N, C-alpha and C positions, 0 to 999 in steps of 0.2 A: 186799124192795124198799126198805124202810126203811134196811135194813143199808148197801145200796148207796149210796143218797144221803148217809147220814152219812159213809162212807168217802171219798166224792168231796169232801165239804165239809172234811174234815180234810186232804186233800191240798192243796187250794187254799190253805187257811191257812198250812200249812207252806211252801209255795212263796212266798208273799207275804212271810212272816217272814224267809226266807232272802234274798230280794231288798233288803229294807230294810238288813240287816246288812252286805251288799256294798257298798251305796251309802254307808253310814257309813264304813266302811274307806277307800274311795277319796277320801272328803272329807278325810281326814286330810292334813296339810301333808307335802310330799315329805321334809322333814328327819326327820319320824317315821318314814317308811317306810325311808329310807336314811340313817341317822344318819352313816355314814361320809362322806358327801358334805356334810352340813351343816357339817362343821368347815372344810371347803375353800371354802364359799360366803363371798364377800366381804360380802354383806348378806343379811339375811332376806327381803328383797323380791327378791333376784336370782333369776331362773329357773335351776334345776338340770336339766341335761341329763343324763339316765341312760343310760349304755351298758351295756346287759345282757350283751352278748358280751364277752369278755376283751380288754383293751386290748393290742395288741402292744407290746413295748418298742421305743422310737424307736431306729433305727439310730445307732450312733456317728458323730458328725460328725467329718470330718477337720480338724485345726487348719489353718487357712490358712497356706500357704506365705509366708513373707516375702518380698515382692517388692523387689528392690533398686531403690533410686532410680536411674533412667536417669542416666548421666553426661551432662551438656549437651555438645553437639557444637559446638565453636567454630571457625569458618572465618576465618582471619585474611583481610584484605583481599588482601595479598600473600602469595605462597607464602612459608612461614616457612624463614628461613635457619638456624634452629637447632632441633633436636628434643631434648626432655628425655631420650630413651633414648639410651644410648651406642652411638656408631658405633664399631665395632672397626676401627681403622686396620690397614694392612699391617704385619707385623711387621717393624719396622726392625732391621737389624743395629747392633753398637755402632759400626761403623765409619760407616754411614749416618747415625746420630744425630749422631756427631761432625762429620761432613761438613756437615750441615745448620745446626749452629750456627757452625761455622767459616767459614760464608760472610762473616761481618763480619770475620775476621781469620784468615789462613791459617795462623797459629801457635797458634791457641786450639784447645784440646782439651777444653774444659770442656762438659759436657753438663747441668750442675744450676747453678741460681741460688743465692742466699744471701739469708737474712733478716737484716737489721740493725734496731735500734730508734734512735730519736731523739725529740727534744722540740723544741717550738717555743713562743715566748712567746706568750700570749694576753692581751691587755688586756681582752677581753670577760669572760673567766673570772676573770681576776687572778692567774694562775699558769701554769706551764709546763704544756703538754699533750704526752701521749705518743702516739707512733704506731710501728707496725711498717712496714718497707718491704721489699718483695721485689725484688732487683736480678736481672735475668736472666742466663744464662750468658754469660761473657765481657764483662760491663759494665766491669771493671777493666782489661781488656786492649785497649780501643778508646777512640775519643773520639766514638762515635757518640751521637746523641741518640735517645731512644725514645718511643713513646706510653705514656701512664700512665692507669691506672684506679685509683679510688678506691672501696674497699669498706667498706661501713658494717655494724657489728654490731647484733644484736638486744639485747633487754633480758630477763633480768638479765645477759646476757653482757657481754664488754669487747673490746677490739681484738684479743684472742686467738681470738675465734669463728671468723673465716674460717681460722686456721691449724689450729684443732681440726677443722675440716670437711675437711682435707686439700688446701687450695688449693696449698701448695707442691709436693706429690707430682703433682698435676694439671698445674700450670704446667710442672714439669720434663718431664713426659712430651710435652705438647703442643709446648713450644719445643724441647726436645732432639730430638724426632723431625722437626722441620721443618714439622709440620702447622700450627702458627700462627708468625706473626712474633713475637720476643720483644717483651715490653713490661714496664714497671714497674708493680708494684701497691703501694698505699698503704692501710694499714688503721689509721685514726686511732681514738683514744679518745674517747668521747662523754661528757663531763662529765655526771654523773647528773642535776643538777638541770636544766641547760639541755636535755639529751638528751630528758628524760622530760616536763618540765613547760612546755617552750615549743613553739611551733608554727612559727615563722618570723620573718624580720626580722633586723635588723642586731644584735639584742641576744639572738638565739638561737643555737642550734647553726648555722643557715644562716649568720649573720655570721661566727662563728668559721671555718667551712669556706671561705667565700668570700673574706673579707677577710683572713685570717690564714694558714690552713693552704695553701691553693693557692699563694699567693706564696711561702711558705717553701720548699715542695717544689720549685718552679720554680726558684729561686736556688740550692739547694743541689745539686740532681741534673740529669743531663743529660736533661731532658724536651723532648719537642716541644711546646712551651708555646703551643699554638693549639688552638681548639675542635675541630678535625677530628681531633685525636689525643689528646683527653681523654674519658674516660668515667666514669660514676659508677653504682653499684649498692648495693644493701642488702638484708638479710634483716630480715623482721618490722617492728620499730620502725626499723631502718636503711632497710627498704625504702620507708617512708613518707617519711623524710627525703630520700632519693635522689630520689624523684619530686618531693616539693615544690621541692627546690634545682633540679632540671634543669627543671622546668616553669616556675620563676620566673627562670631564668637560662639559657634555651636558647641564648644566644649564647656559652656557656662550654663546651658539650659537643656530642658527636656521638652520643652514645649513653647510655641509662639503663636499669637494670634494677630491677625491683620484685618481689624473690622473697619470695612469701607475705607481702606488705605488710599491716600491722595497720591497715588503713583502719576497720574496723569500730569500733575504740575510739579512733580518732583524734578529737580535740575541737578541731580548729583552726577559725580564722575563714576565712570563704569565700575570701579572697584568699590563704590559705596552704594549703587543703585540695586535695589532688591530685584528688579527684572533681569539685570545681568548677573548678579550673584546666583539667582536661582538657576542658571545655566551651567554654573561651574563649581560652586561652593560646595564644600563637603558637608552637605545637610541631609544626608539620607537617613540620618537616625532621629532628626527632630520630629515630633509631632507638630503638624502644622494645620491652622484653621482659618479659612478665608470665607469672608462674607460681604454682601452688599445688598442694599435695597434694590429692587426691580425698576425703580425710577430714579436710581442714584447715579449721579455723573460718575462716580468712581467705578461703576460696575464694570466697564469696558476695561479698565486698567487692570482690575482685579481678575477678569477673565484671561487676560494676557498672562499674568503671572501664574495661574492656574495651568495654563496650556504649557509654559514653560517647564513646570514641574512635571506635568504628564509626558512631556517629551523625554525627560530623564528617568521615566517611572518612578518618580518619588511619591509615595503614598502621601495623601492629604485629604482634608475635607473641604469642600468649596460649597457654600449655600447661597442662593438668592432668596431673600426674604421680600416681604411686601413693605415697601416704604421708601423713603427719600433719604437724603444725606442731613438728617436732623434728630433732634432729640427723641421725638417719639418712636422711631425706628429702633434707635440703640437701646432704649429703655425696654422695648418689647422683646429684645434679645438677650438682655443681660444675664437672665438664668442659664440660657444656652452656652453663653460664654464661661460662665463659673463651672458648669458642668463639664465643658471641654478640659478646662486647666485641671479639674479635680479627678478626671475618669481614671487616669493611670494610678493615682495615689489610693483610690477607692478600691481598684482590683489587686493592688498589692497589699490591701488590708493595712494601710498605715495607722488606724486607729487602734487595731489590735497590738501593733508593733510598739506605739506609744505607751499603751497599758503595760505592756510587758516590761518596759523600761523604768516604770515607776518604782520607787524605793518601797520595799516592803515594810 
């Protein structure tokens, strides 16, 4: 009996000792039990969650697909008369092209124009200023007068800019096929200091253009020297000048084109800034064409100008083409530009009027 009691007492003491040992182990901090987790804990006081089961590797995440910025949809107030995409005209035969140009003179068989260079005296600059001029087919064989378009270059380019963009080939095609009535194109040099460092006024490139260049061209060539047959356009820095000059002298022009105008870097006073002039100048009778490439840094400023015109319900054409601020984009659009400038003269049948004015 005594043996049984002693054995039972020994068992109770052993169980009690084992219980105390387990409690002591559980009292240890989690870092001691799971040292691999201690290294990942941001703080010794931070609770550590132990996942006994193995953690599955996270599924590989697909890299997000770049979502292209949607191209803004711009709806001109009026149906655009010119689109930047090339419209393929019917294939004219050589005879048809000759007849189209020969409307001005039955004996003229020319289908191409010619480029000449000239100079005019500028008192503002203090020296002669150079220009290129394109004279349309049969200019020398008639006494007709022609509409004139002034085309301004970008920076750091010069008066050869439009020639390098292929404007002569485009004009020969459009005039020679009879798609557009022939007109004169003048490409003046912008004196660097005035062209880049002034914004407007009589002592700027505006003064050279309005007070010296236009009178010189009208006196030397057979231009239709009235606002209805005079237009101005420009690329980049030239686009800013074209807009500034036309917006401050809307009584001199029927149309203006700002092709990738560098409005974002223009630092003009408000009375010379096209963005400000668009909000107040009396330009509701001007035909206005704005465009830029879809990846061109000038696109945002051009859109702002279009919005300013929309806010005043001023009709204009605004297009976004495919391209950057570079030669290839402008070369791809040059025919569209020429169509825009000549559209009104085509609709008023300038060719027929010129024909009627020829001496019998």
